[in-house]
C-alpha positions, 0 to 999 in steps of 0.5 A: 508456556509459550502462549502464556509468555506471549500474552504476558508480554502483551499485557506488559506492553499495554501497561507500558503504553499507558505509563508512557502516555501518562509520563509524556503528558504529565511531564509536559503539563507540569514541566517535570523533566524527570517524568519526561526522561522516562518516556523514551525507555518506556517506548523502547521497552514497549517495542521490545515486548511486542516483538517478543510476543509476535516472535512467540506467536510465529513459534506456535505456528511453526510448531503447529501447537494445536492447543492454541485456538488461532493455530488450530483454526488457521494452520495444519501440520502438513502445510509447508513451513513458509505458509505456517510462518506467513499464516501467522498474520493470515488471520484476524488476530495474527494480523492485529498482533502484527499491526501492534508489533509494528506500531510498538517497534516504530514508537521505539525507533522514534524514541531512539533515533529522532533527534531533530524535534525539540524536546517537548514536541518529541515527548508529545509525539511519543505520547500520541503514539502511546495513545494510539497503541493503547487503543489497539492493545485494548482491542487485541487483549479484550476482543482478539486474543491471539494466544487463547487456548483450547481445552481439548486440542484437535488432532490437527488444524483446519488449515489456511485459506488456499488462496492465501497459500502463496509466497505473496502472503509473506510479503504483501501484508507486512509491507502494507502494515509497515506503511499503515503504521508509518502513517500512524507515526506521521499522525503522532507527529502532527498531534505533537506539533499541534499540542506544542504549537511547533508546526514549522520546517523543523517539524516537517523535516523530522516527519518527512522520513517517516512519511516517505518510508511509509509511502514506499512500503505502501507502494510496494505492498499495493504493487505486490498485492495487485500482481498476486491477485492478478496471477492467483485469482485467475480472472485476468485483471490487475485491479478489481476495485474491491472495497478491500483493495480500495482500503489500501489505495485510499491511504496511499492517495492521502500519503502521496498528497502528504508527502508532497505537502511535507516536502514543501513545508520542509524546504520552503516553509509553506502549506503548514495547515495542509500538512497537518490536515493531510497527516490526519486524513492519511491515518484516518484512511488507514483506520477506515481500511482497518475497519472495512477489513476487520468489521465483518461487513465485507466478504473478501479474501482479505476480510478476516473478521466475522464478529460485528462487535469487533467492527464496533470496537474499531469504529469506536477507536476511529471516532475517538482518534480521528474525531479527537484529532480533528477537534484538536486541529480546529482548536489549535490551527488558528495559532499556526502562523501562515507559512512563506507566501508564493506566487500563482505561477510557482511549484508550490501552486502546482503541488497544491493542485496536485494535492487537490486532485489527489483529494478529489480522487480519494473522495471518489474512491471513498464514496464508491467504497462506502456507498454500497455498504450504507445503502445495504444497511437500509435494505437496498443493495447497490453495486458500485464497480469498475465503470463508476471508478473508471469514468469518474476517477479516470479523467481526474487521474489523467489531469493529475498526471498532467499536473505531475508533468508540469510541476517539476518544470516550474520554479519555487516561489515565483515563475513566468508562464512563458518560461514554463511554456518553453520548458514544456515544449519537448513533452508537448511535442512528444504528446503530439507525436503520440497522438498522430501515431495512435490516430494513424494505427489505432483510431477506432480500435481503442477507447478515449481514456486508453488513447489519452492515457497512452498520450499522457504517459509518453508526455509525462515520461518525457517531462519526468526526465526534464530535471536532469537536462543540462545537469552533471548527472554524477553530481545530481543529488540522490533525492532529485534522482528519486523524484525523476525515477518515481515520476517516470514510474508513474508514466510507465504504470499509466502506459501499462494500464492503457495498453492493457485496457486498449489492446488485450485479446481474450478468447474462451474455448473448449478444447480436447487434448490434441487440439490447436488454438490460434489467438493474437498471433499465438499458437497453443497446442493442447498436449495432454491433461494429467493429475499432479500432487503438491505438498498439500494439494492435488491438481489436474494440469494441462500441458500446452505447447505455445509459440509465436513463430519461434521455439515452442514453450511448455506452459501448465495451467492447473485446477487445484484442490485443497483438502484442508479446508476443502477448496478448489482454485485455479493456477494460471499459467503465465508466459512473459515476453518483452511485449506482454504476457500470455495468460491461460486458465484451465476451467472445468471439463464439459461434454465430449472430453473437452476442457474449458480454457480462458486465454488472454494476450495482454500487451505490455501489461507488465509495465504496470508493476514495473512502474510500481517498482520504479515509484517505490525505488524513486521514493527509497532513493529520495529517502536515502538522499535526504537522510544522507544530506542531513547527516553530512550537514550535521557532520560538517557542522560538528567538524567546524565546531571542533 
């Protein structure tokens, strides 16, 4: 009865979404407050029902109920409990139920906790959220039922893709989905504002926490996914420009632009049209990502669906939602009054430049991702890989970092070019020192882009802490600390990327037990190779003692075999030091009892993920700081009235 109860909860939630949509727009059009009063309870009940349905699916996976088709095809009774739990969303149907659940819970949160919007805008926002949810309920119930039964259950399941059997599965997809759905809330806010013609600072202040939370979660999800792929796939890289990787990057780029734009609107009442358009684009990119992953047109670890009819369904949803939103934007944007003016030399201008550069990078990534799919549809296979993205997007990304360094140095509304130049003297001096040092010690050894990346990273690092100069640090607002830490995180990540590109040393060897390998100052002694067994896998493990003039450390790269489903994987051995990581992958046995090994020394590569964590931490501090400030202002106002 668990599966049937979960399916019934989904049908009830879909019915409530339809009711919520009707109540919101009928109540707004007819001016009937009695209908609008029922919108919030419908949204809360819908969120509760989706949470119940998802909890029941988790229960089915934990119990290994092989009478449910989804469990039988994506789980196994011998799997560790963590992978049974996380395996709930490690497939198409389960991941879509997670999407719908987060969307329903987010709608309930908007209904319960949002108090800054005027009533009509709030109801229109909840109606927009119900409309989005209704499309995904339809997709889930008619095309991707997660609770479908099997007439004759198998003795055991087929198991989970071994590449997904990692703790990263428990963290990476949920954080991405929370980010995607946060962008759906921002999209609903934008639709509600257009319908009620309330595009103003109050609307932006209400939307900003949702955008900021979505952006933080997307940052964490992308950072975790990058590190997971880095150590799990055994290829030594941290970003492959895979179309499905790009599917998460594109919403993040749009969300970053939206975050800056909504902040300007909330604090300075400017960039109204920009904010609405970016809210539409950000959710559009998350929908494009959903289409890529679940359409069956891609072959990837991340791509779950293989049924093209599902892709057609999502493409139809994409056309309806995004096409409708753009049509509404074109229809109503003329009624949106122009925001407060600002001068050419101002922080608002720098944020516009920031948004333009982010939009250009987004366009480059989108074209590079979709172009091979379009040419393949016409019978021509074209590969667009790292060289395209590095050469085209790389210089623009460096220009974006320069804009990031300058932006906080410029005052709001109006500033003087000479005054801005004086504030930039210290970051410029740091950049010049970096140029001199790199020219002296690394000239001719690294490429132009890594060279510029290191220089700009150091300059941005210096500029990022400029807002703290001559301030009482104890009285500095949390959101200012958040901006400083997030911008510093960008500099740290850029430095890690540049170091990895410039200074990585790779060595491919075929060694016997007892051999010694020298590379990049490291000594690796191949001690032995032996069989080992895990919970649901067997492996050949190489024991290697490595040192760099100190105490030897034992590392153990493995070549694993999973029986259900039959799959071989490589488990890289990573040794982390303050100045980088030693990365060793065990390959196949060749003639003479030798084993292939791939060894990398990657200086300061961990800065990439440290920077990602700092960016997310900065966003979280800004979110807490803004919300705390708003709560204090309301509390003081109530106290003054009392």
